[in-house]
Short mmCIF file of the C-alpha atoms (twelve columns), coordinates in Angstrom:
data_MODEL
# 
_entry.id   MODEL 
# 
loop_
_atom_site.group_PDB 
_atom_site.id 
_atom_site.type_symbol 
_atom_site.label_atom_id 
_atom_site.label_alt_id 
_atom_site.label_comp_id 
_atom_site.label_asym_id 
_atom_site.label_seq_id 
_atom_site.Cartn_x 
_atom_site.Cartn_y 
_atom_site.Cartn_z 
_atom_site.pdbx_PDB_model_num 
ATOM 1  C CA . UNK A 1  0.092   0.197  -0.149 1 
ATOM 2  C CA . UNK A 2  1.158   3.266  -0.966 1 
ATOM 3  C CA . UNK A 3  1.711   5.975  2.320  1 
ATOM 4  C CA . UNK A 4  -0.522  8.366  0.625  1 
ATOM 5  C CA . UNK A 5  -3.318  5.729  -0.023 1 
ATOM 6  C CA . UNK A 6  -3.100  4.825  4.060  1 
ATOM 7  C CA . UNK A 7  -3.104  8.571  5.267  1 
ATOM 8  C CA . UNK A 8  -6.238  9.087  2.849  1 
ATOM 9  C CA . UNK A 9  -7.653  6.085  4.698  1 
ATOM 10 C CA . UNK A 10 -7.163  7.045  7.945  1 
ATOM 11 C CA . UNK A 11 -8.109  10.776 7.587  1 
ATOM 12 C CA . UNK A 12 -11.520 9.237  6.139  1 
ATOM 13 C CA . UNK A 13 -11.872 6.764  9.163  1 
ATOM 14 C CA . UNK A 14 -11.068 9.383  11.798 1 
ATOM 15 C CA . UNK A 15 -13.799 11.549 10.397 1 
ATOM 16 C CA . UNK A 16 -16.322 9.060  9.512  1 
ATOM 17 C CA . UNK A 17 -15.753 6.805  12.335 1 
ATOM 18 C CA . UNK A 18 -14.372 9.375  14.685 1 
ATOM 19 C CA . UNK A 19 -11.322 6.914  15.835 1 
ATOM 20 C CA . UNK A 20 -8.321  8.580  17.054 1 
ATOM 21 C CA . UNK A 21 -5.374  8.813  14.349 1 
ATOM 22 C CA . UNK A 22 -2.852  6.850  17.390 1 
ATOM 23 C CA . UNK A 23 -5.381  4.075  17.326 1 
ATOM 24 C CA . UNK A 24 -5.292  4.196  13.215 1 
ATOM 25 C CA . UNK A 25 -1.779  4.177  12.796 1 
ATOM 26 C CA . UNK A 26 -1.011  1.310  14.793 1 
ATOM 27 C CA . UNK A 27 -3.120  -1.452 12.537 1 
ATOM 28 C CA . UNK A 28 -1.487  -2.998 9.906  1 
ATOM 29 C CA . UNK A 29 -2.087  -2.472 6.190  1 
ATOM 30 C CA . UNK A 30 -4.662  -5.277 6.163  1 
ATOM 31 C CA . UNK A 31 -6.453  -4.382 8.834  1 
ATOM 32 C CA . UNK A 32 -6.455  -0.511 8.163  1 
ATOM 33 C CA . UNK A 33 -7.894  -1.658 4.790  1 
ATOM 34 C CA . UNK A 34 -10.715 -4.144 5.559  1 
ATOM 35 C CA . UNK A 35 -11.773 -1.491 8.394  1 
ATOM 36 C CA . UNK A 36 -11.832 1.336  5.396  1 
ATOM 37 C CA . UNK A 37 -13.448 -0.757 2.732  1 
ATOM 38 C CA . UNK A 38 -16.295 -1.797 5.293  1 
ATOM 39 C CA . UNK A 39 -16.989 1.471  6.496  1 
ATOM 40 C CA . UNK A 40 -16.351 3.190  3.214  1 
ATOM 41 C CA . UNK A 41 -19.120 0.949  1.696  1 
ATOM 42 C CA . UNK A 42 -21.970 1.610  4.516  1 
ATOM 43 C CA . UNK A 43 -21.049 5.126  4.467  1 
ATOM 44 C CA . UNK A 44 -21.679 4.824  0.913  1 
ATOM 45 C CA . UNK A 45 -24.729 3.171  1.163  1 
ATOM 46 C CA . UNK A 46 -25.713 5.685  3.768  1 
ATOM 47 C CA . UNK A 47 -25.568 8.894  1.423  1 
ATOM 48 C CA . UNK A 48 -27.540 7.160  -1.476 1 
ATOM 49 C CA . UNK A 49 -30.154 6.617  0.705  1 
ATOM 50 C CA . UNK A 50 -29.954 10.425 2.164  1 
# 
């Protein structure tokens, strides 16, 4: 994973899930990617309903 991708994922998750950057920084790339994809899919579906 590119560093910029990781930073973008962390920014998105910290806004949407209101998680601290410190907690997100210690996740592995796989864990971060999994959490991001689950959150993004849910967020995207929610936005479509609104």
